[in-house]
C-alpha positions as CSV (number, residue, x, y, z in Angstrom):
1,M,0.0,0.0,0.0
2,L,1.4,3.4,-0.9
3,Y,1.0,6.4,1.4
4,P,0.4,9.8,0.0
5,A,3.2,12.4,0.5
6,A,0.7,14.7,2.1
7,I,1.1,12.9,5.4
8,L,4.3,14.8,6.1
9,S,4.2,18.6,6.2
10,N,6.6,20.6,4.2
11,K,8.4,21.6,7.4
12,Q,8.8,18.0,8.5
13,I,10.2,17.1,5.0
14,L,12.6,20.0,5.2
15,K,13.8,19.0,8.7
16,R,14.4,15.4,7.6
17,T,16.3,16.5,4.5
18,M,18.5,18.8,6.5
19,A,19.2,16.1,9.1
20,V,20.2,13.6,6.3
21,R,22.5,16.2,4.7
22,M,24.2,17.0,8.0
23,M,24.7,13.3,8.8
24,S,26.0,12.5,5.3
25,Q,28.5,15.4,5.6
26,T,29.9,14.2,9.0
27,T,30.0,10.5,8.5
28,P,32.7,9.1,10.9
29,G,35.3,6.8,9.5
30,A,36.4,8.8,6.6
31,S,40.0,8.0,5.9
32,A,41.3,11.3,4.6
33,Y,40.9,14.5,6.6
34,T,40.0,17.7,4.9
35,Q,40.2,21.2,6.2
36,D,36.5,21.0,7.3
37,D,37.3,18.0,9.5
38,I,39.4,20.0,12.0
39,Y,38.8,23.5,13.4
40,D,42.0,25.0,14.9
41,D,42.3,28.7,15.7
42,G,45.5,28.4,17.6
43,H,43.6,28.3,20.9
44,L,40.7,25.9,20.4
45,R,41.0,22.7,18.4
46,V,38.0,20.5,17.4
47,E,38.6,17.3,15.5
48,H,35.1,16.7,14.3
49,N,35.5,13.0,13.2
50,N,37.5,12.0,16.3
51,Y,35.3,13.5,19.0
52,Y,38.3,15.5,20.3
53,V,38.3,19.0,21.8
54,A,41.4,20.7,23.1
55,C,42.1,24.2,24.4
56,E,45.6,25.5,24.9
57,G,46.8,22.0,24.1
58,R,44.8,20.4,26.9
59,S,42.1,17.9,26.1
60,I,38.6,18.7,27.3
61,K,36.4,15.7,28.0
62,L,32.8,16.3,26.9
63,P,29.8,14.1,26.7
64,R,28.7,13.2,23.1
65,S,25.9,15.8,23.0
66,E,28.0,18.6,24.3
67,F,30.8,17.7,21.8
68,L,28.3,17.7,18.9
69,I,27.1,21.2,20.0
70,I,30.7,22.6,20.1
71,S,31.5,20.8,16.9
72,R,28.6,22.4,15.0
73,L,29.4,25.9,16.5
74,A,33.1,25.5,15.5
75,R,32.2,24.8,11.9
76,T,31.0,28.4,11.6
77,P,32.7,30.5,14.3
78,E,31.3,34.0,14.8
79,R,28.1,33.0,12.9
80,I,24.8,32.3,14.5
81,V,23.6,28.7,14.4
82,A,19.8,28.3,14.9
83,S,18.8,26.5,18.1
84,E,16.8,24.0,16.1
85,E,19.8,23.2,13.9
86,L,22.0,22.6,16.9
87,W,19.4,20.3,18.4
88,Q,19.1,18.3,15.2
89,Y,22.8,18.1,14.9
90,A,23.2,16.7,18.4
91,W,20.1,14.5,18.7
92,G,18.8,14.1,15.1
93,L,15.1,13.6,14.7
94,S,14.9,11.1,17.5
95,K,13.9,13.7,20.1
96,P,11.6,16.7,19.5
97,F,13.2,20.1,19.8
98,N,13.2,21.3,23.4
99,A,14.5,24.9,23.9
100,V,14.8,24.6,27.7
101,S,16.9,21.4,27.5
102,L,19.2,23.0,24.9
103,H,19.6,26.0,27.2
104,V,20.7,23.6,30.1
105,Y,23.2,21.9,27.8
106,M,24.6,25.3,26.7
107,Y,24.9,26.3,30.4
108,R,26.9,23.2,31.1
109,L,29.1,23.6,28.1
110,R,29.8,27.2,28.9
111,R,30.9,26.3,32.4
112,K,33.4,23.7,31.0
113,L,34.8,26.1,28.4
114,A,34.9,29.3,30.6
115,P,38.3,28.4,32.2
116,Y,39.8,28.5,28.8
117,G,38.5,31.9,27.8
118,L,35.9,30.5,25.4
119,N,32.5,32.0,25.1
120,I,29.2,31.0,23.5
121,E,27.0,33.9,22.9
122,T,23.2,33.6,23.0
123,M,21.0,35.3,20.4
124,V,17.6,35.2,22.2
125,N,15.0,33.3,20.2
126,V,17.4,32.7,17.4
127,G,20.4,30.6,18.3
128,Y,24.0,30.6,19.5
129,K,27.5,31.5,18.2
130,L,31.0,30.6,19.2
131,L,33.3,33.5,19.9
132,P,37.0,32.9,19.4
133,Q,39.2,33.8,22.4
134,S,40.1,37.3,21.3
135,K,36.5,38.2,20.9
136,A,35.4,36.5,24.1
137,E,38.0,38.5,26.1
138,G,37.6,41.8,24.5
């Protein structure tokens, strides 16, 4: 039996398409690293495929969801990433978006990054952006 496409709304189809694109771009196990696989500004280093974060040469242990959040923010530093996009990047479509839960994760992540002079700025009702050390201090 075939189901009509009208069962899913356009918004649901768009969200699923975005999630598939993000997952296909960050498939672990790729043998050759490209410039996009590693973020390194001389202070913060994020190895996206290795689940590795270091600051000032010291490794920072993060739970998977917090790593995925910092990984997504580091892909576009100083640019706002929508809250819904961060949520889908970390949890996919398995959990419905929850702004309050995301806020709690951001709070925990900020506390872990603060000793290294890193800052994540909140754009109320929009999203978050990672500020490099020079911007965070100044």
